[in-house]
N, C-alpha and C positions, 0 to 999 in steps of 0.2 A: 132853856139850855138843857134841862133834864130830859124834856121831850125829844130834843134833837139827838141826844145821846142814845135814847131808847130806840129811835127810828134807825139810826146807823147800825146799832147792834142787831136789830131785827133783819135789816138788809144783809148783814154779814152772815147771819144764821141761814137765811134762805139760800144764799149763794153756795154755802158749804153743803147743804142738803142736795141742791141741784147737781153739784159736782159729784157727789157720791152716787147719785142715781144714774148718771150718764153712762151709756153703754161703752164698753171698751172694744175697740176694733182689733180683730185678730191680725197679727203680723203676717205679711206675705211669706210663703215658704222660701227658705234660702236656696241658693243654687245647688242643684243636685237632689233636692227634695221635691217630689211630685205633689201637686195639690190634691186634696181629697176629691173623690168622685163627685161630679156635679158642680164643683166650685169653679168660679171664674175670677180669681183674685187679681188678674191683670187686665180685666175688661177696661177698655179705653186707652190702653197703652199702644203707642205706635212705634214699631221698630224700623230702623233704617238699615236695610241690607244692601251692600254694594258687592257686585260680583262681575264675572266675565260673561261675554257672549259665548256660551259653551253648551254642549248637549245636556249637562246636568241642569243648567239654568232652564233650558227648554223643557226638561222632564219634570222639574219641581214646580214650575210656575202654575200649571193648571191645578195643582194640589193645594196651593196656598189658601184657597177659599175654605177648605175643610179645616185647616188649622185655625183660621180666623173665627170660624163658627164654633169650634170647640173651646177656644180660649178667650175670645173677645179681643185678642191682640190683632192690630192691623199691621201688615207687613208691606212696606214699600221697597220693592226690589229694583235697584238701578243696575242695569247691565251695560258693561263697557268692553271695548277691546282690551286684550291682555296688557299691552303697553300703557294704554290709557288708565286701566285699573291701577297698575302699580304707581303711576304718576299721581293719581288722585289720592290714593292711600298715603303715599309718602308726603304729599303736600299738606293734606289735612292733619295728619298725625303730628307732623313737625310743627305746625302752627299751634297745636295744643288745645284747640277749642272745637274739635270735630264732634259732631253728633252721630257718627257712624256707630251702630251697635254690633252688627255682625258683618263679616266680610269673607269672601273667598280668597284663599291664598295659595301660592305655589311654594310649598315648604322648602324644597331643595334649592330654590333660587333666591328666596328672600327671607326665610324664617330666622336665620341667624342674625341678620341685621335688625329685623324688627324686634326680636327678643332682646338683643343688646340695648335697643332704644326704649325698652319697656312698654311696647305698644300692645302686647298680648295680655289678656286675662287668662291665667292658668286654669284650664278646664278640668283639672283633676277632680275637684270636688263636684263640679257640675255633672260629670258622668259616673259618679259613684253610686247612684241609685241602683240597687240590685235588679230591679225590674227592667232597667235599661240594658243590662248585660254588656258592659264595655269589653269584657273578656272575649266576646264573640268576634271582635275585630282582629284581623291577622296581625301577628306580632311585627312583621316587617313593615306593614303599613303604618302602624302606630309609631314605630321607631323613626320613621321619616318625619313625623310631625312633632317629635319630642326633641327639644333643644335645651341642654343644660338642666335636665330634670323638669322642664316646663312643658306641659302638654299644650302646644301652641294652637292646635286645631284638631278636629275629628276628621278622619279620612272620608272623602266622598267620591274620589275617582282614583283608581289604581291602574298601574300598567307594569308589564314585565317585558324583558327582551325574549323574543321567540324566533324561530326559524321558519320562514316562508319558503316553499319549494314547489317546483313544477312536477306534478305527479307523472305527467305523460313523458317528460324528458328523462326522468330517472328510470322509469319503466323501460323505455326504448333502449337505454344504455345498459340495462341489466343491473342497476344500482339500487341499493337500499337507501332509505332516508338516513342521512348522516347522523350518527349518534355521538361521534367524537369530533374534535376540531381537526384531527388528522384526516378523518374520513371526509370532512367538509372540504378541506384543501384538495384532497385527491379527486373528489367529485367535481369540484370547480374546474380543475384542470381538464378533466375528461369532457366536460360539457361546454367548454369554451370553443367557439367556432367564429373567429373574428371575420372571416371572409363573408359569412352570412349574418353578421351583426348579432350573434348570439354570444352572450357573456356568461361565464360560469357563476359569477358572484357579483352582487352589487350591495352597497351600503353607503352610509354617509362618509364623505371624504373631505368635507369642508372643515377647516381648522377647528373652530369652536364647537359646532354642532356634532362632530364625530365623537367627542369625548364621552357622551352619555352611552353611546352604543359600543364604543371600545371598552367600556367598563367591564362588561361581562366576559370579554376575552381576557382582560387583565385578571379578574377574580378567578376565572377557571384555570388560568395558568399558575395560580398560587400567589399572585401579587395584589397590591393595594396602592393607594395614593401616598399614604404615610403610615408609620408604625405607631405603637402605643405611646412612644415618647415624642411624637410629633416630628419625627425625622423623615424627610422626604424619601420615597422609595421608587422614584420614577426610573432609576437606572440599575435596579437590582436584576439578577439573571431572569427572574420570573417576568418582570416588566419588559425587559428587552425582548424576551421570547414572544410576548404578546404584541409588542410594537412591530416586530419582524413579521409575524404571521398576518396581522391586519394589513400592514403595508404590502406584503406579497400578494395577498388575495385581491386587493384592489388594483395593484400595478400590473400583475400578470393576467388576471382573469376578469378584471372589471372593465366597464365601458370607458370610452374617452371622456375627458372633462370631469372626472370624478372629484377632483379637488374643489370644484364649485358646487358640489351636491350636498344639500341638506336632505331631510326626509322627503319633501315634495318632489324633488328631482329624481331621487333614487326610486321612490315608489312608482313614478311615472315610467321609468325604464322597465321595471318588472311588470307593471300592469299592461304595458304595450306588447309584452311577449318577448322582450329582448334580454331577459336574464333568467337563470335557472334557480339560483339560490339567493336569499336575501334575509339578512338579520336586522331586525328593528323592533319597535315597540308594538306590543299586542294591541294597543288602542287604535292603531291605524288599519286594522284588519279589513274594514269595509272598503278601503281603497283598492284592495286586491280581490275581495270576494263578492263585491257588488257588481252584477253584470252590466249595470249602467256606467260603471267607472272603470271596469277592467275587461280587457279582451281575453283574459285567461282565467276568469272567475271560476269556471267549472273544472279547471285543470290545476288549481292551486290548493296545496295542503299546508297545514300548520303543525309544527312540532316543537318540542321542548328544545332549549338552547343546547348545542352539542357540548360534551364534556371535554375538559382538558386534563392535565395531570392532577389537578386538585379536585376534579369532579365537575359537574354541571352547576356552576355558580353564576346565576344570572341576577340581575337586579329585580327586586319586587318593591316598587315604590308607590307612594302616594303622590300623584301628580297634582292633585288639588285637595285642599282641606277647607273646613268651615271653622272660622275663628271668631272670637269675641274681642272687641276693642277694650283695652283696659280702662279707657275713659268713658265707656258707656254709662249712661244714666239709668239704664233699664236692664241691669245685669241678670236679675232673676227671670224676667220675661225673655231675655236673650238666651238664657240657658234652656228654658222650656222650648224655644224654637229650635235650637241646635239639637236637642234630644229628639224632638219630633222629626226633624228633617233627616236624621241619621238613624232612626229607629228601624227595627226589623221590618215593620209593616211598610214604611215609606221606601226603604232601600229595595224591598221586593218589587215595588212599583217602578222606581226609577231605573232599576237594573233589568227586571223582567219584562217591562213594557217599553221603557225608554232606551234599553240597550246601553246603559251607562255602567261600566264595570265598577262595582263598589268593593268594600273591604270586609263585609260581614261573612264569616265562614258558613253560618247557618243558611244564608240566602244562596250561596253557591252550592250548598248541599241539596237544595230543594229543586225539583224539576222546573218550577216557575222561574227560579233565579237564573237558570241557564238556557231557558227556552229561546231567547232572542239571539243566541250565538251558535256558530257551527260546532258540532260535537268535537272535532279534533282541536279546535281552538280552546274549548273548555278544558279538555284534557291537558293541553300544554300549559294553560294558565294554572290549573290545579297543581300540576307538577312543579310549578315555580313558587309555590306558597312560602317556602322557606328561603327564598332568595334574599340578597342583601337589601337593606332599606335605604340605599343611596346609589345613585348612578353617576355621581360626580363628587369631587372632594368636598367634605363637610367643613367649609371655611366661610368666612364672612365675604371675602372678595371672590365670589364664585366666578364671575365673568373673567377676571384676570387669570385665575387659576386654569380655567378651561383654555384660554388662549395660550398660556405657557405650555401646557401638556399637549394640546392639539398640534402645536408647532413641531414637536418631536415626531409625532405620528405622520404628519404630512411629509416630512423629510424621508421617512421610510417608504411612503407611497410613491414618491418621486425617484426612489432608488438611490438616495444619497446616504451619507454616513450617519445612520440613525443612532449609533452608539454615542458618537460625539454630541449629536443633537440631544439625546436623552441626558447625557451628563450636564450639558448646559441648562436644560430644562429643570433638572433636579436642583441645581444651584439656585436658579431663579425662584423655584417653588419653595425651597427652604427659606429663602429670604422673606418670601411672603408669609410663610408660617411663623417665622420669628417675629415679624412685625405685628402679628395678631396675638401674640402671647399676652 
């Protein structure tokens, strides 16, 4: 018995000695803390990235091998159509067992719903590394991806509302490029020649799609969707002036069938040479300026959005952001990927070589960052840097809000009683705002 006790005691002492001698593994750096040079603490980790079939996806995909070689992290990128993407994200996140780590998001369309549901990892700590330089991102772009103080994503694609114009038609008529909304209206009237199917102005006229482009008219007139007390402002004098102007431009100087036009139809009218002035997103510039897509590519200019009584206040938004799922099992590795994909070096490549307009001010300030874009387009975009970070109401029920507001504008396009329509829309929109309190 004594010998057995001695044996057990000896075994216990040996196990304690072995435990003390065992090496202690260093913890992986937390989100926002870069690993030391030469380290690959995430080697063997696989990230599931879900995104859209989009120019950014096309530009970033060839670069993924470099990230994998640097970090040891494998990135599986699943690219889907926009509607399919939203459906997949919603379905998987609702189920509660998704293994998605990183995903592309449309912040103005879905961020408020996803943030309300707790599906985002707040990226504030992730981007706090001084070497990453998050302050380099334009304020308006960051504002778009920030919901209730939560940084839902890092901006990867931006756009602003600009004015496209026919240089030859303005010159022939002795007109300068419109710098104000009054000048825009006057030029549209002069340049309209319906007998020859030439229209002074074209833009989105379809009920819901028009709202995002109407927004810059609204802001420049001094209006907004609602005030600081969440009281609807669709029928204020400023909003009514914007509705009247937008409706008049399309009714009096626009092409037939404008009520059925979203951006593909409107841009086709301009690209075919049947319109002189066109306000829409900067991101669709290639549809007018690419000779293979446009009959007037060499005659088209780009300018900053014309000023109203409140100034030139266009939207400057993040149309796409890169987000982390709150349920990710690889949050530190996901943070490293997001920082890499949105770093100055990579944005210089996706923007300078891939022609995907990003949100880093330093990249725009470099020759390489603007090399892929026309000079006047770059000037217009740079002049829009302080635009508002939203092009639609910042509500949860975005689709419903756009339908309500767009209805009032279409009444103006038809020449109806837009004041009564705006009053009705204001009441409906207020009810929506109250329901979301």
